[in-house]
C-alpha positions as CSV (number, residue, x, y, z in Angstrom):
1,X,-9.5,14.1,-1.2
2,X,-7.4,11.9,-3.5
3,X,-8.8,8.8,-5.0
4,X,-6.2,7.1,-7.2
5,X,-6.5,3.8,-9.1
6,X,-3.8,1.9,-10.7
7,X,-3.8,-1.4,-12.6
8,X,-0.6,-3.4,-13.1
9,X,-0.4,-6.4,-15.3
10,X,2.1,-9.0,-14.0
11,X,3.3,-12.1,-16.0
12,X,2.8,-14.5,-13.1
13,X,0.1,-16.7,-11.6
14,X,-2.0,-15.0,-9.0
15,X,-0.8,-17.5,-6.3
16,X,2.9,-16.0,-6.8
17,X,1.6,-12.4,-6.8
18,X,-0.6,-13.2,-3.6
19,X,2.5,-14.5,-1.8
20,X,4.0,-11.0,-1.7
21,X,1.0,-9.7,0.3
22,X,2.2,-10.8,3.7
23,X,3.8,-8.7,6.4
24,X,7.3,-10.0,6.0
25,X,7.4,-9.6,2.2
26,X,5.6,-6.4,1.6
27,X,8.5,-4.4,2.9
28,X,10.5,-5.6,-0.2
29,X,8.3,-3.7,-2.5
30,X,6.0,-1.4,-0.5
31,X,7.4,1.7,1.1
32,X,11.0,0.8,-0.1
33,X,12.0,4.5,-0.4
34,X,11.2,5.1,3.2
35,X,12.7,1.8,4.4
36,X,9.3,0.9,6.0
37,X,9.3,-1.3,8.8
38,X,6.1,-3.2,9.6
39,X,5.1,-3.9,13.2
40,X,2.3,-6.3,13.3
41,X,-0.1,-6.6,16.2
42,X,0.8,-9.8,18.2
43,X,3.6,-10.7,15.7
44,X,1.1,-12.2,13.3
45,X,2.6,-13.6,10.1
46,X,-0.4,-13.0,8.0
47,X,-3.0,-10.3,7.7
48,X,-6.5,-10.7,8.9
49,X,-9.4,-8.5,9.3
50,X,-9.1,-6.3,12.3
51,X,-5.4,-6.7,12.5
52,X,-3.4,-3.4,13.5
53,X,-0.2,-2.8,11.5
54,X,2.2,0.1,12.4
55,X,4.3,1.3,9.4
56,X,7.4,3.4,10.3
57,X,10.1,4.8,8.0
58,X,12.2,7.8,7.3
59,X,11.8,10.8,4.9
60,X,15.4,12.3,5.2
61,X,16.1,12.7,8.9
62,X,12.5,12.6,10.0
63,X,10.7,9.4,11.1
64,X,7.2,9.0,9.9
65,X,4.6,6.4,10.9
66,X,1.0,5.7,10.5
67,X,-1.1,2.9,11.9
68,X,-3.3,0.9,9.6
69,X,-6.2,-1.5,10.4
70,X,-6.9,-4.3,8.0
71,X,-10.7,-4.0,7.0
72,X,-10.7,-6.8,4.3
73,X,-8.3,-9.7,3.7
74,X,-8.6,-12.7,1.5
75,X,-5.4,-14.5,0.9
76,X,-4.2,-14.2,-2.7
77,X,-7.2,-12.0,-3.7
78,X,-7.6,-8.7,-1.6
79,X,-6.0,-6.7,1.0
80,X,-7.6,-3.5,2.3
81,X,-6.5,-1.3,5.2
82,X,-7.5,1.9,6.6
83,X,-4.9,4.3,8.0
84,X,-4.4,7.5,9.8
85,X,-1.1,9.5,10.4
86,X,0.0,11.9,13.1
87,X,-0.6,14.7,10.6
88,X,-4.3,14.1,10.2
89,X,-4.0,12.2,6.8
90,X,-6.5,9.4,6.7
91,X,-7.7,7.0,3.9
92,X,-7.6,3.6,2.7
93,X,-5.5,1.5,0.4
94,X,-6.8,-1.6,-1.4
95,X,-5.1,-4.2,-3.6
96,X,-7.3,-6.7,-5.6
97,X,-5.6,-9.6,-7.3
98,X,-7.3,-11.3,-10.3
99,X,-6.3,-13.7,-13.1
100,X,-5.8,-12.2,-16.5
101,X,-4.9,-13.6,-20.1
102,X,-1.2,-12.8,-19.4
103,X,-1.1,-13.9,-15.6
104,X,-2.3,-11.5,-13.1
105,X,-4.0,-8.1,-13.0
106,X,-3.3,-6.1,-9.9
107,X,-5.7,-3.2,-9.1
108,X,-4.6,-0.9,-6.5
109,X,-6.7,2.0,-5.0
110,X,-5.3,4.8,-2.8
111,X,-7.9,7.0,-1.3
112,X,-7.0,9.6,1.2
113,X,-8.1,12.9,2.7
114,X,-6.0,15.6,4.3
115,X,-7.5,17.9,6.8
116,X,-8.0,21.6,6.6
117,X,-7.9,24.1,3.7
118,X,-4.1,24.2,3.6
119,X,-4.1,20.3,3.5
120,X,-6.5,20.4,0.6
121,X,-4.5,23.0,-1.2
122,X,-1.3,20.9,-0.6
123,X,-2.9,17.9,-2.0
124,X,-4.0,19.7,-5.1
125,X,-0.5,21.2,-5.7
126,X,1.8,18.4,-4.6
127,X,0.5,15.4,-2.6
128,X,-1.6,13.7,-5.3
129,X,1.2,13.8,-7.7
130,X,3.7,12.3,-5.2
131,X,1.3,9.7,-4.1
132,X,0.7,8.6,-7.6
133,X,4.4,8.6,-8.6
134,X,5.0,6.5,-5.3
135,X,2.2,4.0,-5.9
136,X,3.3,3.5,-9.5
137,X,6.9,3.0,-8.4
138,X,5.7,0.3,-5.8
139,X,3.7,-1.6,-8.4
140,X,6.5,-1.6,-10.9
141,X,8.8,-2.8,-8.0
142,X,6.4,-5.6,-7.2
143,X,6.2,-6.6,-10.8
144,X,10.0,-6.8,-11.1
145,X,10.2,-8.9,-8.1
146,X,7.5,-11.2,-9.0
147,X,8.6,-11.8,-12.6
148,X,12.3,-12.2,-11.6
């Protein structure tokens, strides 16, 4: 099981950072390398507790997708969703936005579990490193967008 936590300082007010946590803006920084598309239940323009979101993208020529369910949302403060994909990977991602001396501190938690012995071995060998790199890149991309 992976349980990764990252903190990103962003030189902008929390209201500006929070504005990037809506379905139509998240694709600009979240999952960019997969060209993720967000399909939001009932076409909602904002997250809410219980909302289902299907994320679909590409790794090479292969399409990947997983469905998330928003488990906690407070505009400009927190977004948490739980997910599961077709390969049995399940977990949660959580972003907490809080003010800091230099603007905003964004805390991201990425917790996931891969099924079976092979999955656990692959997590130890590869997955946790790839997930950590991806998460750091996404937070850095968000920082660049917000501070620009």
